C-alpha positions in Angstrom: 0.0 0.0 0.0 1.2 3.5 -0.7 1.6 6.1 2.0 1.4 9.6 0.6 3.3 12.2 2.6 2.5 15.8 1.9 5.8 17.7 2.4 6.2 21.4 3.0 8.9 22.6 0.5 12.2 23.8 1.8 11.7 22.3 5.3 12.7 19.1 7.0 9.4 18.4 8.8 8.9 14.9 7.3 12.2 13.5 8.6 10.6 11.7 11.6 8.1 10.0 9.1 11.0 8.9 6.9 12.7 7.4 9.9 9.6 5.6 11.1 8.9 4.1 7.6 12.5 3.1 6.9 12.7 -0.6 6.3 8.9 -1.0 6.4 8.2 -3.5 3.7 4.4 -3.2 4.1 4.3 0.3 2.6 5.7 2.3 -0.2 6.3 5.9 0.8 5.5 8.6 -1.8 6.6 12.1 -0.9 4.5 14.9 -2.5 5.4 18.6 -2.4 2.6 20.6 -0.8 0.9 23.3 -2.9 1.9 26.5 -1.2 -0.5 29.4 -1.4 1.0 32.5 0.1 -1.2 35.4 -0.9 -4.9 36.0 -0.3 -5.5 37.1 -3.9 -4.5 33.5 -5.0 -7.7 32.2 -3.3 -10.9 32.3 -5.4 -13.5 34.8 -4.1 -16.2 32.1 -4.1 -14.1 29.9 -1.8 -13.4 32.9 0.5 -17.1 33.7 0.9 -18.0 30.0 1.5 -15.3 29.8 4.2 -16.4 32.9 6.0 -20.0 31.7 6.1 -18.9 28.4 7.8 -16.2 29.5 10.2 -16.9 33.1 10.9 -13.4 34.3 9.8 -11.3 34.8 6.7 -9.5 31.9 5.2 -5.8 31.8 5.4 -3.9 31.2 2.1 -2.2 28.2 3.7 -5.6 26.5 4.4 -6.5 26.7 0.7 -3.1 25.3 -0.3 -3.7 22.5 2.2 -7.0 21.6 0.6 -5.4 21.6 -2.9 -2.5 19.4 -1.7 -4.9 16.8 -0.3 -7.0 16.9 -3.5 -3.9 16.1 -5.5 -3.5 12.9 -3.4 -7.2 12.0 -3.8 -6.8 12.3 -7.5 -3.9 9.8 -7.5 -5.8 7.3 -5.3 -8.9 7.6 -7.5 -6.9 7.1 -10.7 -4.8 4.2 -9.5 -7.8 2.5 -7.8 -5.7 1.6 -4.9 -6.4 2.6 -1.3 -3.7 4.8 0.3 -2.7 6.3 3.6 -2.2 10.1 3.7 0.1 11.8 6.2 0.7 15.5 6.6 4.4 16.0 7.3 3.9 16.7 11.0 2.3 13.3 11.7 4.3 11.7 14.6 4.8 8.6 16.7 4.1 6.3 13.7 4.6 2.6 14.4 4.7 0.7 11.1 3.6 -2.7 12.3 0.6 -1.3 14.1 -0.4 0.9 11.2 -0.2 -2.0 8.8 -2.3 -4.3 11.0 -5.0 -1.7 11.4 -5.1 -0.8 7.7 -5.3 -4.5 6.7 -8.1 -5.2 9.2 -10.1 -2.1 8.0 -9.7 -2.8 4.3 -10.8 -6.4 4.7 -14.3 -5.0 5.1 -14.2 -1.5 3.6 -11.7 -1.6 0.6 -14.5 -1.4 -2.1 -16.7 1.0 -0.2 -16.5 4.8 0.0 -14.7 4.9 3.4 -12.2 7.0 5.3 -10.4 5.9 8.5 -9.0 8.6 10.7 -5.9 7.7 12.7 -6.0 10.9 14.7 -9.1 12.7 15.8 -9.0 14.5 19.2 -12.5 15.9 18.7 -14.0 12.7 20.0 -11.3 11.0 22.1 -8.1 11.7 23.9 -5.3 9.2 23.6 -5.7 7.4 26.9 -9.3 6.6 26.2 -9.1 5.2 22.7 -5.7 3.6 22.7 -6.0 -0.2 22.7 -9.7 -0.3 21.6 -10.4 -3.2 19.3 -13.2 -1.9 17.2 -13.6 0.8 14.5 -16.0 3.5 15.3 -18.5 4.4 12.6 -19.3 8.1 12.7 -22.7 9.7 11.9 -20.8 12.7 10.5 -17.2 12.9 9.5 -13.7 13.0 10.9 -12.3 16.4 11.8 -8.6 16.1 11.2 -6.6 15.3 8.0 -3.2 14.8 9.5 -3.4 11.0 9.1 -6.1 8.9 7.4 -6.7 5.9 5.1 -8.8 6.5 2.1 -10.4 4.1 -0.4 -10.5 4.8 -4.1 -14.3 5.2 -4.1 -14.1 7.7 -1.2 -11.4 9.6 -3.1 -13.5 9.8 -6.2 -16.5 10.9 -4.2 -14.5 13.7 -2.5 -13.3 15.0 -5.9 -16.9 14.9 -7.3 -18.2 16.9 -4.3 -15.4 19.3 -4.1 -17.7 22.3 -4.3 -19.5 21.2 -1.1 -16.8 21.9 1.4 -14.5 24.6 2.4 -11.5 22.9 4.0 -9.8 19.6 4.1 -11.5 18.5 7.4 -14.9 19.8 6.3 -15.6 16.4 4.7 -18.9 15.7 2.9 -20.6 12.8 4.7 -23.5 12.1 2.4 -21.7 9.5 0.2 -18.8 8.5 2.4 -18.6 6.5 5.6 -16.1 7.8 8.2 -14.5 5.7 10.9 -12.1 6.3 13.9 -9.4 3.8 14.6 -7.6 3.0 17.8 -5.3 6.0 18.1 -2.3 5.5 15.9 -0.8 9.0 15.1 0.0 12.2 17.0 -0.2 15.6 15.4 3.1 17.5 15.7 5.8 17.5 18.4 7.8 20.0 20.4 9.8 21.0 17.3 7.3 21.3 14.5 4.2 23.5 14.5 1.4 24.0 12.1 2.5 25.7 8.9 -1.0 27.1 8.5 -1.0 28.7 12.0 2.4 30.2 11.2 1.0 32.1 8.2 -1.3 34.5 10.1 -3.6 35.0 13.0 -6.9 33.1 13.3 -9.9 35.2 14.3 -12.7 32.8 15.0 -16.0 32.6 16.7 -16.0 30.6 19.9 -17.6 27.1 19.5 -20.5 28.0 21.8 -21.3 31.2 19.9 -21.0 29.6 16.5 -23.2 26.7 17.6 -25.9 29.0 18.9 -25.8 31.1 15.8 -26.3 28.0 13.6 -29.1 26.5 15.6 -30.9 29.8 16.0 -30.6 30.3 12.2 -29.0 33.7 12.8 -26.0 32.4 10.9 -28.2 31.8 7.8 -29.8 35.2 8.0 -26.4 36.9 8.2 -25.0 35.0 5.2 -28.0 34.5 2.9 -26.1 35.7 -0.1 -23.7 32.7 0.2 -26.3 30.0 0.2 -28.5 29.2 -2.8 -31.4 28.3 -0.5 -32.4 27.4 3.0 -32.1 23.7 2.0 -28.5 24.3 1.0 -27.8 25.9 4.5 -29.4 22.9 6.2 -27.3 20.4 4.2 -24.0 22.2 4.3 -24.1 23.8 7.8 -26.9 22.6 10.1 -26.9 18.8 9.5 -23.1 18.4 9.8 -23.2 20.3 13.1 -25.9 18.1 14.5 -24.0 15.0 13.4 -20.9 16.2 15.2 -22.9 16.7 18.4 -24.4 13.2 18.1 -21.0 11.6 17.5 -19.4 13.5 20.4 -22.2 12.2 22.7 -21.8 8.6 21.5 -18.0 8.8 22.0 -18.5 10.1 25.6 -20.7 7.2 26.4 -18.2 4.8 25.0 -15.4 6.5 27.0 -17.4 6.0 30.1 -17.8 2.3 29.2 -14.0 1.9 28.7 -13.2 3.6 32.0 -15.9 1.5 33.9 -14.5 -1.7 32.3 -10.9 -0.9 33.3 -11.8 0.2 36.9 
């Protein structure tokens, strides 16, 4: 299986990944230069408007470049019709044997389906809760991080086809793709590397509580009506994904309690 590592040009951020994969016969590592977008005027106006409507702030050029970089990998996975693992270059604590076993077990059931398996998603779990769990967790919505994930060819094709329906890498469409969490395999970053995107400028964001209230009260729709073709579009793109996140978070908290109760 191929592992696609998206590398930031001119930096040595992927060296820990190279070291972790050295001598690993189960995978073929392919290193792909990230698409670097450095100026706001390089980002299409339509994309900027869509992003503001969802996140309550302007898009950073690096976020758009990140999306383009992942799309390039999805195109390769779809064309080759072979599942692949995608790492951003600040994925850390990779254990080749564990990764291979998890990928094989997942693909034995999902290889020909439209499925994405996240190896890192702190939205739902912290490391001590999920580590060692034996099952894959099917999400109602989608995974929230793109630092490390396995993607099937059909899922890659569906993501490319629905590319106008989302505004960032982790804003995954969930209508035609099944998303799963794995036992925690990968950590995002370390004491040396930081997010390239966060280094490109300040993030001015709504707090999660305020944004959630605005969406549920429809104030968000009324303030951004020019961005959405219809109220149906708003419900599909904004409201339903938020509700699915809340449902998944509740489910994962229940499971966390079960793990802790079982261990105590």
